[in-house]
DRENZA-192457 format. One record per atom (N, C-alpha, C): residue number from 1; residue in one letter; atom name; x, y, z. Coordinates in Angstrom, 1 decimal. Example, Ala and Ser with C-alpha at 12.3 -4.5 7.8 and 13.67 -1.06 7.14 Angstrom:
2
   num   residu   atome       px       py       pz
     1        A       N     13.2     -5.7      7.8
     1        A      CA     12.3     -4.5      7.8
     1        A       C     13.2     -3.3      7.8
     2        S       N     12.8     -2.2      7.1
     2        S      CA     13.7     -1.1      7.1
     2        S       C     12.9      0.0      7.9
This chain:
81
   num   residu   atome       px       py       pz
     1        M       N    -23.2    -36.1    -35.2
     1        M      CA    -24.4    -35.8    -34.5
     1        M       C    -24.3    -34.3    -33.5
     2        I       N    -25.3    -33.7    -32.9
     2        I      CA    -24.8    -32.5    -32.7
     2        I       C    -24.8    -32.2    -31.1
     3        N       N    -24.2    -31.9    -30.3
     3        N      CA    -24.4    -32.1    -29.0
     3        N       C    -24.9    -30.7    -28.4
     4        Y       N    -26.8    -30.6    -28.6
     4        Y      CA    -26.8    -29.4    -27.8
     4        Y       C    -26.7    -29.0    -26.6
     5        Y       N    -26.3    -30.1    -25.4
     5        Y      CA    -26.0    -29.3    -24.5
     5        Y       C    -24.9    -28.4    -24.5
     6        T       N    -23.8    -28.5    -25.3
     6        T      CA    -22.7    -27.8    -25.6
     6        T       C    -23.0    -26.3    -26.2
     7        I       N    -24.3    -26.3    -27.1
     7        I      CA    -24.7    -25.3    -27.8
     7        I       C    -25.6    -24.3    -26.7
     8        G       N    -26.1    -25.0    -26.2
     8        G      CA    -27.2    -24.5    -24.8
     8        G       C    -26.0    -23.9    -24.0
     9        Q       N    -25.1    -24.6    -23.5
     9        Q      CA    -24.1    -23.9    -22.6
     9        Q       C    -23.5    -22.6    -23.0
    10        R       N    -22.9    -22.9    -24.5
    10        R      CA    -22.4    -21.4    -25.2
    10        R       C    -23.4    -20.3    -25.4
    11        V       N    -24.8    -20.3    -25.0
    11        V      CA    -25.6    -19.5    -25.0
    11        V       C    -25.5    -18.7    -23.8
    12        K       N    -25.8    -19.8    -22.7
    12        K      CA    -25.8    -19.3    -21.5
    12        K       C    -24.5    -18.9    -21.2
    13        E       N    -23.1    -19.0    -21.4
    13        E      CA    -21.9    -18.3    -21.4
    13        E       C    -21.9    -16.6    -21.9
    14        A       N    -22.5    -16.7    -23.4
    14        A      CA    -22.8    -15.5    -23.8
    14        A       C    -23.6    -14.6    -23.1
    15        R       N    -24.7    -14.9    -22.8
    15        R      CA    -26.1    -14.3    -22.1
    15        R       C    -25.5    -13.9    -21.0
    16        K       N    -24.5    -14.3    -20.1
    16        K      CA    -24.3    -14.4    -18.5
    16        K       C    -22.8    -12.9    -19.0
    17        K       N    -22.3    -13.2    -19.9
    17        K      CA    -21.3    -12.1    -20.6
    17        K       C    -22.2    -10.6    -20.4
    18        K       N    -23.1    -10.9    -21.0
    18        K      CA    -23.7     -9.6    -21.4
    18        K       C    -24.7     -9.1    -20.2
    19        H       N    -25.1    -10.2    -19.2
    19        H      CA    -25.7     -9.6    -17.6
    19        H       C    -27.2     -9.5    -18.5
    20        L       N    -27.3    -10.7    -19.1
    20        L      CA    -28.9    -10.5    -19.2
    20        L       C    -29.4    -11.8    -18.5
    21        S       N    -30.7    -11.6    -18.4
    21        S      CA    -31.4    -12.7    -17.7
    21        S       C    -31.8    -13.6    -19.0
    22        Q       N    -32.4    -14.8    -18.1
    22        Q      CA    -32.9    -15.9    -19.2
    22        Q       C    -34.3    -15.0    -19.8
    23        A       N    -35.4    -14.4    -18.9
    23        A      CA    -35.8    -13.3    -19.4
    23        A       C    -35.9    -12.6    -20.3
    24        D       N    -34.8    -12.1    -19.9
    24        D      CA    -34.3    -10.7    -21.1
    24        D       C    -34.0    -11.1    -22.4
    25        L       N    -33.4    -12.7    -22.4
    25        L      CA    -33.3    -12.9    -23.6
    25        L       C    -34.4    -13.4    -24.7
    26        A       N    -34.9    -14.0    -23.5
    26        A      CA    -36.6    -14.6    -24.1
    26        A       C    -37.2    -13.4    -25.1
    27        E       N    -36.9    -12.6    -24.2
    27        E      CA    -38.0    -11.0    -24.8
    27        E       C    -37.5    -10.8    -25.9
    28        A       N    -36.4    -10.7    -26.1
    28        A      CA    -34.9    -10.1    -27.1
    28        A       C    -35.5    -11.4    -28.5
    29        V       N    -35.7    -12.5    -28.1
    29        V      CA    -36.1    -13.3    -29.4
    29        V       C    -37.5    -13.8    -29.3
    30        E       N    -38.2    -13.2    -28.5
    30        E      CA    -39.9    -13.6    -28.9
    30        E       C    -40.0    -15.4    -28.3
    31        K       N    -39.3    -15.6    -27.4
    31        K      CA    -39.1    -17.1    -26.7
    31        K       C    -39.8    -16.9    -25.3
    32        S       N    -40.4    -18.1    -24.8
    32        S      CA    -40.8    -17.9    -23.6
    32        S       C    -39.5    -18.1    -22.9
    33        T       N    -39.5    -17.9    -21.1
    33        T      CA    -38.7    -18.5    -20.1
    33        T       C    -37.9    -19.7    -20.3
    34        S       N    -39.0    -20.5    -19.9
    34        S      CA    -39.0    -21.6    -20.1
    34        S       C    -38.3    -22.5    -21.4
    35        Y       N    -38.2    -21.8    -22.7
    35        Y      CA    -37.8    -22.1    -23.7
    35        Y       C    -36.3    -22.0    -23.7
    36        I       N    -35.7    -20.7    -23.2
    36        I      CA    -34.6    -20.4    -23.1
    36        I       C    -33.7    -21.3    -22.1
    37        S       N    -34.7    -21.9    -21.3
    37        S      CA    -33.9    -22.7    -20.2
    37        S       C    -33.8    -24.1    -20.6
    38        Y       N    -34.7    -24.5    -21.4
    38        Y      CA    -34.3    -26.0    -21.7
    38        Y       C    -33.6    -25.7    -22.9
    39        M       N    -33.5    -25.2    -23.7
    39        M      CA    -32.4    -25.0    -24.8
    39        M       C    -30.7    -24.5    -24.4
    40        E       N    -30.6    -24.2    -23.3
    40        E      CA    -29.5    -23.9    -22.4
    40        E       C    -29.2    -25.1    -21.9
    41        T       N    -30.3    -26.0    -21.1
    41        T      CA    -29.7    -27.4    -20.6
    41        T       C    -29.5    -28.4    -22.1
    42        G       N    -29.8    -28.3    -23.2
    42        G      CA    -30.1    -29.2    -24.3
    42        G       C    -31.2    -29.9    -24.0
    43        L       N    -32.1    -29.6    -23.5
    43        L      CA    -33.3    -30.3    -23.8
    43        L       C    -34.3    -30.0    -24.9
    44        K       N    -34.1    -28.9    -25.7
    44        K      CA    -34.5    -28.5    -26.5
    44        K       C    -33.9    -27.9    -27.7
    45        C       N    -34.0    -28.2    -28.7
    45        C      CA    -33.1    -27.3    -30.1
    45        C       C    -33.9    -26.5    -30.6
    46        M       N    -32.9    -25.6    -31.2
    46        M      CA    -33.4    -24.1    -31.9
    46        M       C    -33.7    -24.2    -33.2
    47        S       N    -34.3    -23.6    -33.8
    47        S      CA    -34.5    -23.5    -35.2
    47        S       C    -33.3    -22.7    -35.3
    48        L       N    -32.9    -22.7    -36.9
    48        L      CA    -32.0    -22.1    -37.4
    48        L       C    -32.7    -20.6    -37.4
    49        E       N    -33.7    -20.3    -37.5
    49        E      CA    -34.3    -18.8    -37.2
    49        E       C    -33.8    -18.4    -35.9
    50        T       N    -34.3    -19.0    -35.0
    50        T      CA    -34.0    -19.0    -33.4
    50        T       C    -32.3    -18.7    -33.7
    51        L       N    -31.8    -19.3    -34.1
    51        L      CA    -30.4    -19.3    -33.7
    51        L       C    -29.9    -18.2    -33.9
    52        V       N    -30.3    -17.5    -35.3
    52        V      CA    -29.7    -16.4    -36.0
    52        V       C    -30.2    -15.2    -34.7
    53        D       N    -31.3    -15.2    -34.6
    53        D      CA    -32.1    -14.3    -33.4
    53        D       C    -31.2    -14.3    -31.7
    54        V       N    -31.1    -15.6    -31.5
    54        V      CA    -30.0    -15.5    -30.4
    54        V       C    -28.7    -15.4    -30.8
    55        A       N    -28.0    -15.5    -31.5
    55        A      CA    -26.8    -14.7    -31.9
    55        A       C    -26.9    -13.6    -32.1
    56        N       N    -27.6    -12.7    -32.7
    56        N      CA    -28.0    -11.5    -32.8
    56        N       C    -28.4    -10.9    -31.6
    57        A       N    -28.9    -11.5    -30.9
    57        A      CA    -29.1    -10.6    -29.3
    57        A       C    -28.2    -10.6    -28.3
    58        L       N    -27.3    -11.6    -28.7
    58        L      CA    -26.1    -11.6    -27.6
    58        L       C    -25.1    -11.2    -28.3
    59        D       N    -25.2    -10.7    -29.5
    59        D      CA    -23.6    -10.0    -29.8
    59        D       C    -22.5    -11.0    -30.5
    60        V       N    -22.7    -12.4    -30.8
    60        V      CA    -21.9    -13.4    -31.3
    60        V       C    -22.4    -13.9    -32.4
    61        S       N    -21.2    -14.5    -33.4
    61        S      CA    -21.7    -15.4    -34.2
    61        S       C    -22.4    -16.6    -34.1
    62        A       N    -23.1    -17.2    -34.9
    62        A      CA    -23.6    -18.2    -35.3
    62        A       C    -22.5    -19.2    -34.9
    63        D       N    -21.0    -19.2    -35.7
    63        D      CA    -20.3    -19.8    -35.5
    63        D       C    -19.7    -20.1    -34.1
    64        Y       N    -19.5    -19.0    -33.2
    64        Y      CA    -19.4    -19.2    -32.0
    64        Y       C    -20.2    -20.2    -31.2
    65        I       N    -21.5    -19.9    -31.5
    65        I      CA    -22.3    -20.8    -30.7
    65        I       C    -22.2    -22.6    -30.8
    66        L       N    -22.2    -22.5    -32.2
    66        L      CA    -22.0    -23.7    -33.2
    66        L       C    -20.8    -24.6    -32.8
    67        A       N    -19.6    -23.8    -32.5
    67        A      CA    -18.1    -24.5    -32.7
    67        A       C    -18.1    -25.8    -31.9
    68        D       N    -17.5    -26.8    -32.4
    68        D      CA    -17.2    -27.9    -31.9
    68        D       C    -18.5    -28.4    -31.3
    69        C       N    -19.8    -28.2    -31.8
    69        C      CA    -20.7    -28.9    -31.2
    69        C       C    -21.4    -29.8    -31.9
    70        I       N    -20.9    -30.3    -33.4
    70        I      CA    -20.9    -31.1    -34.3
    70        I       C    -19.8    -32.2    -34.3
    71        K       N    -20.3    -33.4    -34.4
    71        K      CA    -19.1    -34.4    -34.4
    71        K       C    -19.8    -35.2    -35.3
    72        D       N    -18.2    -35.7    -36.0
    72        D      CA    -18.1    -36.3    -37.5
    72        D       C    -18.7    -37.8    -36.8
    73        R       N    -19.8    -38.4    -37.7
    73        R      CA    -20.1    -39.6    -37.4
    73        R       C    -19.5    -40.7    -37.6
    74        K       N    -18.5    -40.7    -38.4
    74        K      CA    -17.3    -41.7    -38.7
    74        K       C    -16.6    -41.7    -37.9
    75        S       N    -15.7    -40.4    -37.5
    75        S      CA    -14.4    -40.3    -36.6
    75        S       C    -14.7    -39.9    -35.2
    76        G       N    -16.0    -39.5    -34.9
    76        G      CA    -16.3    -38.8    -33.6
    76        G       C    -15.8    -38.1    -33.4
    77        S       N    -15.0    -37.1    -33.8
    77        S      CA    -14.4    -35.8    -33.7
    77        S       C    -15.1    -34.7    -34.2
    78        A       N    -15.0    -33.2    -34.1
    78        A      CA    -15.8    -32.2    -34.3
    78        A       C    -15.6    -31.6    -35.5
    79        G       N    -16.4    -31.2    -35.9
    79        G      CA    -16.2    -30.8    -37.4
    79        G       C    -17.5    -31.0    -38.5
    80        M       N    -17.6    -30.7    -39.6
    80        M      CA    -19.1    -31.1    -40.5
    80        M       C    -19.0    -32.5    -40.7
    81        P       N    -20.6    -32.6    -40.4
    81        P      CA    -20.9    -34.3    -41.2
    81        P       C    -20.8    -34.9    -42.4
């Protein structure tokens, strides 16, 4: 199970560290500001392509954004399904 809220919070944290607004990030990844807002609150999930674009725009790795966001369905712990 993927925790989209946690992914969004990681993106938000990285965005704020770079002193970017949601509009700045949206422009960098060619998405709408509302898309960024929904993604940061976990209401929308990113495609793999958008994940890479966001990670590049924020100068972080995709691993940083995804770390501890995927829970093993059997044990409920973070890890690969």
